[in-house]
BAFI-3210 file (N, C-alpha, C; in Angstrom, 3 decimals, decimal comma, padded with zeros to 6 digits):
// residues 75
n [1|2|3|4|5|6|7|8|9|10|11|12|13|14|15|16|17|18|19|20|21|22|23|24|25|26|27|28|29|30|31|32|33|34|35|36|37|38|39|40|41|42|43|44|45|46|47|48|49|50|51|52|53|54|55|56|57|58|59|60|61|62|63|64|65|66|67|68|69|70|71|72|73|74|75]
n.u [030,693|031,408|031,931|029,352|028,307|029,955|029,332|026,447|026,782|028,312|026,927|024,611|026,162|027,261|024,683|023,962|025,948|025,578|023,219|024,385|025,983|024,283|022,619|024,287|024,757|022,362|020,375|017,637|017,966|016,726|015,723|018,495|019,528|017,957|018,760|021,530|021,281|020,369|022,335|024,725|028,090|028,198|026,326|027,229|029,531|028,601|026,906|028,851|030,181|028,327|026,584|026,699|029,284|031,094|031,891|034,033|035,423|035,488|034,290|031,696|028,341|024,839|022,377|020,212|021,470|022,395|024,451|027,471|028,716|031,140|032,825|031,241|030,185|028,250|026,608]
n.v [-024,967|-022,172|-022,003|-022,043|-019,741|-017,729|-018,485|-017,783|-014,952|-014,242|-014,980|-012,797|-010,734|-011,529|-011,397|-008,632|-007,950|-008,868|-007,463|-004,977|-005,135|-006,102|-003,886|-001,655|-002,829|-002,601|-004,438|-006,162|-005,372|-006,617|-009,270|-010,430|-009,930|-011,789|-014,034|-014,102|-014,432|-017,213|-018,696|-017,768|-017,131|-018,258|-016,850|-014,409|-014,136|-014,697|-012,607|-010,464|-011,044|-011,347|-009,449|-006,316|-005,511|-002,806|-003,162|-001,529|000,043|-001,834|-001,253|-001,731|-001,995|-001,101|-003,366|-002,494|-000,198|001,884|003,465|003,835|004,700|005,514|005,788|006,938|005,832|004,137|001,057]
n.w [-013,370|-013,713|-016,672|-017,457|-016,682|-017,880|-020,703|-020,716|-020,358|-022,550|-024,931|-025,107|-025,736|-028,623|-029,739|-029,698|-031,329|-033,717|-034,143|-034,610|-036,707|-038,703|-038,744|-039,964|-042,426|-043,510|-043,087|-041,031|-037,824|-035,380|-036,271|-036,429|-034,139|-032,691|-034,040|-033,131|-030,578|-030,637|-032,082|-031,552|-031,689|-034,318|-035,775|-035,480|-037,116|-039,588|-039,853|-040,199|-042,248|-044,372|-046,722|-049,067|-051,205|-052,744|-055,861|-057,027|-054,854|-052,737|-050,289|-047,562|-048,077|-047,730|-048,826|-050,692|-051,854|-054,600|-055,440|-054,356|-051,213|-050,569|-052,897|-054,704|-056,955|-059,626|-058,800]
ca.u [029,551|031,715|031,619|027,871|027,839|030,443|028,462|025,382|027,022|028,751|025,753|024,140|027,298|027,265|023,538|024,197|027,155|024,846|022,337|025,001|026,492|023,051|022,011|025,201|024,597|020,829|019,475|017,028|018,609|015,853|016,146|019,897|019,692|017,337|019,705|022,702|021,055|020,028|023,358|025,750|029,300|028,399|025,505|027,946|030,363|027,836|026,460|029,898|030,885|027,432|026,512|026,879|030,525|031,463|033,036|035,111|036,632|035,235|033,379|030,663|026,948|023,281|022,033|019,584|022,167|022,387|025,409|028,458|028,758|032,512|033,543|030,297|030,333|027,126|026,760]
ca.v [-023,848|-021,029|-022,071|-021,568|-018,259|-017,226|-018,627|-016,913|-013,470|-014,313|-015,023|-011,536|-009,845|-011,762|-010,877|-007,263|-007,508|-009,461|-006,454|-003,748|-005,496|-006,052|-002,289|-000,967|-003,151|-002,165|-005,679|-006,013|-005,559|-007,390|-010,480|-010,477|-010,049|-013,168|-014,978|-013,923|-015,276|-018,610|-019,300|-017,039|-016,919|-018,454|-015,747|-013,315|-014,379|-014,443|-011,278|-009,463|-011,527|-011,149|-007,964|-006,038|-004,772|-001,937|-003,652|-000,597|000,097|-002,854|-000,846|-002,471|-000,882|-001,740|-004,365|-001,613|000,992|001,970|004,408|003,560|006,171|005,935|006,225|007,634|005,141|003,153|-000,380]
ca.w [-013,235|-014,195|-017,886|-017,885|-016,436|-018,825|-021,824|-020,619|-020,847|-024,050|-025,974|-025,285|-026,641|-029,860|-030,320|-029,590|-032,326|-034,827|-034,318|-035,166|-037,885|-039,533|-039,048|-040,903|-043,687|-044,097|-042,639|-039,978|-036,730|-034,501|-036,723|-036,372|-032,985|-032,408|-034,540|-032,343|-029,137|-030,853|-032,699|-030,970|-032,836|-035,858|-036,393|-035,566|-038,376|-040,861|-040,062|-040,356|-043,748|-045,348|-047,244|-050,298|-051,363|-053,971|-056,690|-057,107|-053,692|-051,867|-049,113|-047,327|-048,386|-047,619|-050,144|-051,383|-052,285|-056,009|-055,597|-053,377|-050,432|-050,420|-053,977|-055,670|-058,287|-059,685|-058,578]
c.u [030,160|031,565|030,184|027,585|028,630|029,852|027,210|025,766|027,507|027,780|024,873|024,990|027,185|025,761|023,466|025,087|026,423|023,845|022,937|025,471|025,294|022,455|022,816|025,314|023,183|019,969|018,653|017,705|017,924|016,020|017,318|020,206|019,223|018,323|021,006|022,514|020,824|021,429|024,687|026,815|029,014|027,429|026,477|028,980|029,649|027,270|027,709|030,452|029,784|027,194|027,052|028,425|030,619|032,299|034,122|036,060|036,340|034,931|032,022|029,575|026,007|023,034|021,101|020,213|022,455|023,798|026,280|028,771|030,223|033,429|032,621|030,017|028,825|027,533|025,590]
c.v [-022,458|-021,130|-021,640|-020,191|-017,236|-017,333|-017,813|-015,450|-013,492|-014,201|-013,516|-010,624|-010,089|-011,331|-009,331|-006,854|-007,783|-008,145|-005,276|-004,019|-005,370|-004,423|-001,463|-001,742|-003,105|-003,433|-005,216|-006,457|-006,521|-008,753|-011,021|-010,596|-011,398|-014,017|-015,200|-014,817|-016,681|-018,979|-018,581|-016,619|-017,187|-017,356|-014,591|-013,136|-014,251|-013,169|-010,000|-010,095|-011,134|-009,431|-007,590|-005,272|-003,865|-002,788|-002,971|-000,388|-000,987|-002,448|-001,769|-001,502|-001,628|-002,165|-003,470|-000,679|000,720|002,573|004,071|004,960|006,578|006,355|006,929|006,804|004,330|001,884|-001,098]
c.w [-013,618|-015,920|-018,146|-017,599|-017,589|-020,327|-021,962|-020,835|-022,171|-025,033|-026,199|-026,108|-028,117|-030,547|-030,415|-031,212|-033,573|-035,122|-035,134|-036,322|-038,944|-039,896|-040,028|-041,953|-044,173|-043,885|-041,458|-038,497|-035,670|-034,973|-036,374|-034,885|-032,331|-032,936|-033,758|-031,007|-029,489|-031,137|-032,341|-031,844|-034,154|-036,457|-036,437|-036,714|-039,500|-040,684|-040,556|-041,768|-044,728|-045,548|-048,596|-050,297|-052,559|-054,678|-057,092|-056,274|-052,687|-050,437|-048,681|-047,354|-048,031|-049,030|-050,881|-052,120|-053,931|-056,504|-054,071|-052,595|-050,285|-051,794|-055,241|-057,040|-058,336|-059,363|-059,369]
res [m|e|y|l|t|t|g|l|t|a|w|p|v|f|a|v|g|c|a|f|a|a|e|k|r|g|g|n|s|l|t|w|f|i|l|g|l|i|f|g|p|l|a|f|i|v|a|i|v|s|g|k|r|c|p|h|c|l|s|i|m|p|k|e|a|k|v|c|a|s|c|r|k|d|v]
***
C-alpha cells in the first residue's frame, strides 16, 4: 500500500515539472502538465530534453525565437 501512495504523490510532481520545463522552452504548459499526469517520468524526460538549442552557445531557447537571448546571435 505504501507504493501506491508514493506513486500517487510522485506523478503530480512530474506533471508540474513538465509544465515548468515546457513553459521555459516556449511550449504549452497545460498540455505538458496533462502529459506529465498521464506518462509521469517519461514525459518529464521528454519535456526536459526537447526544445530548441542555440547552435553557437548551446543554450536552450523558445522554439519561435529568431535571436538567442544568451549570445544575441541570429538562429
